[in-house]
C-alpha positions in Angstrom: 211.2 -74.6 100.8 210.3 -78.3 100.7 206.6 -79.2 100.6 205.2 -80.9 103.7 204.1 -84.5 103.4 200.5 -83.4 103.3 201.1 -80.8 100.6 203.0 -83.4 98.5 199.9 -85.6 98.7 197.6 -82.8 97.8 199.7 -81.8 94.8 200.4 -85.3 93.5 199.9 -85.4 89.7 198.4 -88.3 87.8 200.8 -91.1 87.7 201.0 -94.6 86.3 198.1 -96.8 87.3 198.6 -98.3 90.8 201.3 -95.7 91.8 199.9 -92.2 92.6 196.4 -91.1 93.4 195.0 -88.5 91.0 193.6 -85.5 92.9 191.5 -82.5 92.0 189.8 -79.6 93.8 187.8 -80.2 96.9 189.9 -83.0 98.4 188.6 -85.5 95.9 190.8 -88.5 94.9 190.0 -89.9 91.4 192.3 -92.9 91.4 192.5 -95.2 94.3 193.8 -98.8 94.1 194.4 -100.1 97.6 194.7 -103.7 96.4 197.8 -102.8 94.3 200.8 -103.4 96.6 202.9 -100.7 94.9 200.2 -98.1 95.3 199.4 -99.1 98.8 203.0 -99.0 100.1 204.0 -95.8 98.2 201.0 -93.5 99.1 197.8 -95.5 99.9 198.7 -96.6 103.4 199.7 -93.0 104.5 196.5 -91.4 103.1 194.3 -94.1 104.5 195.9 -93.8 107.9 195.4 -90.0 108.0 191.7 -90.4 107.1 191.2 -93.1 109.6 192.7 -91.0 112.5 190.2 -88.1 111.8 187.4 -90.5 111.2 188.0 -92.1 114.6 187.9 -88.7 116.3 184.7 -87.6 114.6 183.0 -90.9 115.4 184.2 -90.8 119.0 182.5 -87.4 119.5 179.4 -88.7 117.7 179.1 -91.7 120.0 179.6 -89.5 123.0 176.7 -87.2 122.1 174.6 -90.3 121.2 174.9 -91.8 124.6 175.0 -88.6 126.6 171.6 -89.2 128.0 172.5 -92.6 129.4 174.8 -90.8 131.9 172.5 -87.7 132.5 169.2 -89.5 133.3 170.4 -90.9 136.6 170.8 -87.3 137.9 167.5 -85.9 136.7 165.5 -86.9 139.9 168.2 -85.2 142.0 168.0 -82.1 139.8 164.2 -81.9 140.5 162.7 -83.7 137.6 160.0 -86.1 138.8 160.1 -88.9 136.2 159.2 -92.5 136.6 161.7 -95.4 136.0 159.9 -96.2 132.8 160.1 -92.6 131.6 163.9 -92.6 132.3 164.3 -95.8 130.3 162.5 -94.1 127.4 165.0 -91.2 127.5 167.8 -93.8 127.4 166.3 -95.8 124.6 165.0 -93.0 122.3 168.4 -91.8 121.1 169.2 -95.3 120.0 166.0 -95.6 118.0 166.5 -92.4 116.2 170.3 -93.1 115.7 169.6 -96.5 114.2 167.1 -95.0 111.8 169.4 -92.2 110.8 172.1 -94.7 109.8 170.2 -95.5 106.6 170.4 -91.9 105.1 173.9 -91.4 106.6 175.1 -94.5 104.7 173.7 -93.0 101.5 175.3 -89.6 102.3 178.9 -90.9 101.7 178.5 -91.8 98.0 176.3 -88.7 97.5 178.4 -86.0 99.2 181.8 -87.7 99.8 183.2 -89.2 103.0 185.2 -86.1 104.0 182.4 -83.7 103.3 179.8 -85.6 105.2 182.1 -86.0 108.2 182.3 -82.2 108.4 178.5 -81.9 108.2 177.7 -84.7 110.6 180.1 -83.2 113.2 178.5 -79.8 113.0 175.0 -81.3 113.3 176.0 -82.4 116.8 175.5 -78.8 118.0 171.7 -79.4 117.9 171.4 -82.2 120.5 174.0 -80.5 122.7 172.0 -77.2 122.7 168.7 -78.9 123.4 170.1 -80.9 126.3 171.5 -77.7 127.8 168.1 -76.0 127.4 166.2 -78.8 129.0 168.2 -79.4 132.1 168.7 -75.6 132.7 165.0 -75.1 133.4 163.3 -77.2 136.2 159.9 -76.5 134.6 160.8 -78.2 131.3 158.0 -80.6 130.3 158.7 -84.3 129.7 157.8 -84.1 126.0 160.7 -81.6 125.5 163.1 -84.0 127.1 161.9 -86.6 124.6 162.6 -84.2 121.7 166.1 -83.5 123.1 166.9 -87.1 123.6 165.7 -88.0 120.1 168.0 -85.4 118.6 170.9 -87.1 120.2 170.3 -89.8 117.6 172.3 -87.5 115.2 175.4 -88.8 116.9 174.4 -92.4 116.3 174.2 -91.9 112.5 177.9 -91.0 112.3 178.9 -94.7 112.7 177.3 -95.8 109.5 178.8 -93.1 107.3 182.2 -93.4 109.0 182.5 -97.2 108.5 181.2 -97.0 104.9 183.8 -94.4 104.1 186.8 -96.1 105.7 185.9 -99.4 104.0 186.9 -97.8 100.7 190.3 -96.7 101.9 191.7 -100.1 102.9 192.5 -103.3 101.0 190.5 -106.4 101.8 193.4 -108.0 103.7 193.5 -105.0 106.2 189.8 -104.2 106.4 189.1 -106.3 109.5 191.6 -104.5 111.7 191.0 -101.0 110.2 187.2 -101.2 110.6 187.6 -102.6 114.1 189.9 -99.8 115.1 187.6 -97.2 113.6 184.6 -98.7 115.4 186.5 -99.1 118.7 187.6 -95.4 118.6 184.0 -94.4 118.2 182.6 -96.9 120.8 185.0 -95.6 123.4 183.0 -92.4 123.2 180.3 -94.2 125.3 182.9 -94.9 128.0 184.1 -91.3 127.9 180.6 -90.0 128.6 180.0 -92.4 131.4 183.3 -91.6 133.0 183.3 -87.8 132.7 179.7 -87.0 133.4 179.7 -88.4 137.0 183.0 -86.6 137.6 181.6 -83.3 136.3 178.4 -83.8 138.4 180.6 -84.6 141.5 182.5 -81.4 141.0 179.3 -79.4 140.6 177.9 -80.8 143.9 181.1 -80.0 145.8 181.7 -76.6 144.2 178.2 -75.2 144.2 175.8 -74.4 147.1 172.8 -74.4 144.7 173.2 -78.0 143.8 173.5 -79.6 140.3 174.3 -77.7 137.1 173.6 -80.3 134.5 173.4 -77.6 131.8 177.2 -77.4 131.9 177.7 -81.1 130.9 176.9 -80.8 127.2 179.2 -77.8 126.8 182.2 -80.0 127.3 181.6 -81.7 123.9 180.9 -78.5 121.9 184.6 -77.6 121.3 185.4 -81.2 120.7 182.8 -81.5 117.9 184.2 -78.3 116.3 187.7 -79.7 116.4 186.5 -82.9 114.7 184.7 -80.9 112.0 187.8 -78.7 111.4 190.1 -81.8 111.3 187.9 -83.5 108.8 187.7 -80.4 106.6 191.5 -79.9 106.4 192.9 -83.4 106.5 190.4 -85.9 105.1 189.6 -86.9 101.5 186.7 -87.9 99.3 187.1 -90.9 97.0 185.4 -90.8 93.6 185.3 -94.6 93.7 182.9 -94.3 96.7 180.2 -92.6 94.5 177.3 -94.9 93.5 173.7 -94.6 92.6 170.8 -95.0 95.1 169.9 -98.2 93.2 173.4 -99.6 93.8 173.1 -98.8 97.5 169.7 -100.4 98.0 170.6 -103.5 96.0 172.2 -105.0 99.1 168.8 -105.1 100.8 167.6 -107.7 98.3 170.4 -110.1 99.3 169.5 -112.7 102.0 173.1 -112.5 103.4 172.6 -108.9 104.2 169.6 -109.7 106.5 171.4 -112.6 108.1 174.3 -110.4 109.0 172.0 -107.6 110.2 170.3 -110.0 112.6 173.7 -111.2 113.9 174.8 -107.6 114.4 171.7 -106.9 116.4 173.0 -109.6 118.8 176.5 -108.1 119.0 176.4 -104.4 118.5 172.8 -104.1 119.6 173.8 -105.7 122.9 176.9 -103.5 123.2 175.0 -100.2 122.7 171.9 -101.4 124.5 173.8 -102.5 127.6 175.9 -99.3 127.5 172.8 -97.1 127.5 171.1 -99.1 130.2 173.9 -100.0 132.6 174.1 -96.8 134.6 170.3 -96.8 135.2 170.4 -100.5 136.0 173.1 -100.0 138.6 171.1 -97.1 140.1 167.8 -99.1 140.3 169.0 -102.6 141.1 171.7 -101.7 143.6 170.6 -98.3 145.1 172.8 -98.9 148.1 176.0 -99.1 146.0 177.6 -96.2 144.1 178.0 -98.4 141.1 177.4 -95.7 138.5 181.1 -94.7 138.8 182.0 -98.1 137.4 179.5 -98.0 134.5 182.1 -96.6 132.0 184.1 -99.9 132.3 181.6 -101.8 130.3 181.8 -99.7 127.1 185.6 -99.3 127.6 186.3 -103.0 127.6 183.8 -103.7 124.8 185.4 -101.0 122.7 188.9 -102.2 123.4 188.1 -105.8 122.4 186.4 -104.9 119.1 189.7 -104.8 117.1 190.6 -108.1 118.8 187.5 -109.6 117.2 188.5 -108.3 113.8 192.0 -109.6 114.2 190.8 -113.0 115.3 188.4 -113.1 112.4 191.2 -112.3 110.0 193.1 -115.4 111.2 190.5 -117.9 112.4 187.3 -117.0 110.5 184.6 -114.6 111.5 181.8 -117.2 111.7 183.7 -119.3 114.1 184.4 -116.4 116.4 180.9 -115.1 116.1 179.4 -118.5 117.0 181.6 -118.8 120.0 180.7 -115.3 121.1 176.9 -116.0 121.1 177.3 -119.3 122.9 179.4 -117.6 125.7 176.9 -114.6 125.9 174.2 -117.0 127.0 176.4 -117.9 130.0 177.2 -114.3 130.7 173.5 -113.3 130.9 173.1 -116.3 133.3 175.6 -114.7 135.6 173.7 -111.4 135.5 170.5 -113.2 136.4 172.1 -115.0 139.4 173.8 -111.8 140.7 170.6 -109.8 140.6 168.6 -112.5 142.3 171.2 -112.8 145.1 171.9 -109.0 145.2 175.6 -109.3 144.6 177.0 -106.3 142.9 180.5 -107.7 142.3 179.3 -110.6 140.2 176.8 -108.3 138.6 179.5 -106.0 137.4 181.8 -108.9 136.5 179.1 -110.6 134.4 178.3 -107.5 132.5 182.0 -106.9 131.8 182.2 -110.4 130.4 179.2 -109.6 128.2 180.8 -106.3 127.0 184.1 -108.2 126.1 182.1 -110.8 124.2 180.0 -108.2 122.4 183.1 -106.2 121.4 184.8 -109.3 120.0 181.5 -110.2 118.2 181.3 -106.7 116.7 184.7 -107.0 115.2 184.1 -110.6 113.9 180.7 -109.9 112.3 182.0 -106.7 110.6 185.0 -108.7 109.2 182.5 -111.2 107.7 180.8 -108.5 105.6 183.6 -107.6 103.1 184.5 -111.3 102.8 180.9 -112.2 102.0 180.5 -109.5 99.3 183.8 -110.3 97.8 182.7 -113.9 97.6 179.4 -113.0 96.0 181.3 -110.9 93.4 183.3 -113.9 92.3 185.8 -114.6 95.0 189.6 -114.0 95.0 189.9 -114.0 91.2 187.1 -111.6 90.4 187.9 -108.9 87.8 188.4 -105.2 88.4 184.7 -104.3 87.6 183.3 -107.0 89.9 185.8 -105.9 92.6 184.6 -102.3 92.3 181.0 -103.4 92.6 181.9 -105.6 95.7 183.5 -102.6 97.3 180.4 -100.4 96.8 178.1 -103.2 98.0 180.4 -103.8 101.0 180.2 -100.1 102.0 176.4 -100.0 101.5 176.1 -103.2 103.5 178.2 -101.9 106.3 175.9 -99.0 106.7 172.7 -101.0 106.3 173.8 -103.7 108.7 175.0 -101.2 111.3 171.6 -99.4 111.1 169.6 -102.6 111.7 172.0 -103.7 114.4 171.7 -100.4 116.2 168.0 -101.0 116.8 169.2 -103.4 119.5 170.2 -100.3 121.4 166.6 -99.3 121.6 165.2 -102.8 122.2 167.5 -103.7 125.1 166.6 -100.7 127.3 162.9 -100.9 126.4 162.8 -104.6 127.2 164.4 -103.9 130.6 162.1 -101.0 131.3 159.0 -103.0 130.4 160.3 -105.9 132.5 160.6 -103.6 135.5 157.2 -102.1 134.9 155.4 -105.4 134.5 157.2 -107.8 136.8 159.1 -105.5 139.2 162.5 -106.8 138.0 164.7 -107.4 135.0 164.7 -111.2 135.0 162.1 -111.6 132.3 164.1 -109.4 129.9 167.3 -111.2 130.6 165.7 -114.6 129.9 164.6 -113.2 126.6 168.2 -112.2 125.8 169.4 -115.7 126.5 166.9 -117.1 124.0 167.9 -114.6 121.4 171.6 -115.3 121.7 170.9 -119.1 121.3 169.0 -118.3 118.1 171.9 -116.2 116.8 174.3 -119.1 117.5 172.1 -121.5 115.6 171.8 -119.1 112.7 175.5 -118.6 112.5 176.1 -122.3 112.4 173.4 -123.0 109.9 174.4 -120.3 107.4 178.2 -120.3 107.6 179.6 -123.3 109.5 177.8 -126.3 108.1 180.0 -128.3 105.8 177.1 -128.6 103.3 177.2 -124.8 102.9 180.9 -124.7 102.2 180.7 -127.7 99.8 177.7 -126.7 97.8 175.9 -123.4 98.2 178.9 -121.1 98.7 182.2 -123.0 98.0 184.2 -119.9 97.8 183.6 -119.1 101.4 186.8 -121.0 102.1 188.6 -118.1 100.5 186.5 -115.5 102.2 187.5 -116.8 105.6 183.9 -116.2 106.8 
């Protein structure tokens, strides 16, 4: 009986350099040369694609669990939990704070345990926040501090992004990284939209079908079997790359590079905005437009933002990441202006439209900034003509930087809801926070131009940026 395609890949013997990957026990691949055209077209593309598919699923479930509280909090008062608006914003923001922090160790986990192995572990860890959420909402006497613990545990889902992106970056050649990373990230980001679409639907069914009111404890159970499927798929169909192994010293070396911190700040502006707005939008709709059932439209923001992330990577591959990123920040200042006007005039349609524009821009910016990262580290390693040793180092630095920058950027997901919550508490509205966002986007635009678009930078400090297409 002929071997299946997967079995052939698993049994592939050592071949000539650049032709076949050398495999060993435990789903480890010892030889991986995606930059070699023969290797890539013969076996590399197929293996990379399979790993990308299961990575997307696992990351999608992780994002869903991470942002689950953003959709649940709006029903807590109706379920009998007497929390203030500021307390509800804390429950929305805390998972983002913990998730951002966990992205640092999750990035280090890929070179330590292997991308496939850590995907299995991280998917199974999602059982913890799902169980705690169920326990909290099932008992109307649950204290607020327990809700904070449960919300914090949802940060486990946020860590998945860093390990997933770091892992997938090893599988693809530089010329295909922009689209592959954008697709991987978009598949995960859509998990936010899934939560904000299905939770209101589940709650609506609970209200119609039960005389006793809401049963929020049933919400988390929907994602339990999906997390188990993701863990099983990663276990059977994903691979570990020996090339991805590196020491802790190699990993933290990227933190000493100024370019890492510049990109991290820009990513706060793009991804931090995406995840922060995603977390806060349902609660904003509920508080700013209580007369409108706007929560049913909240999923659209994360959906369009996720859908446009690969577009940002694709545009960056062709036009240059810095040009796209700068244009995004400039346009986001206008988008926030639209939100300010619509809230002041109590117009829900323009409010939703302005936020959808912001989500589209944030999605494009996510893709373009992430495309800049491998180009920058390839440039720092010597550019297009760097040798195999320097190329391997640039790949490890790229993977570490992807995780590090994603971790710093995710703190925006905490800062945005907290800024909005504090603005409501101190001023009675969200206008002060929105003005602060405008100032920040203007600073990000100036930083992008200063570091990557000035002709003096291209001509003197980093001449090989022309190759990098930054």
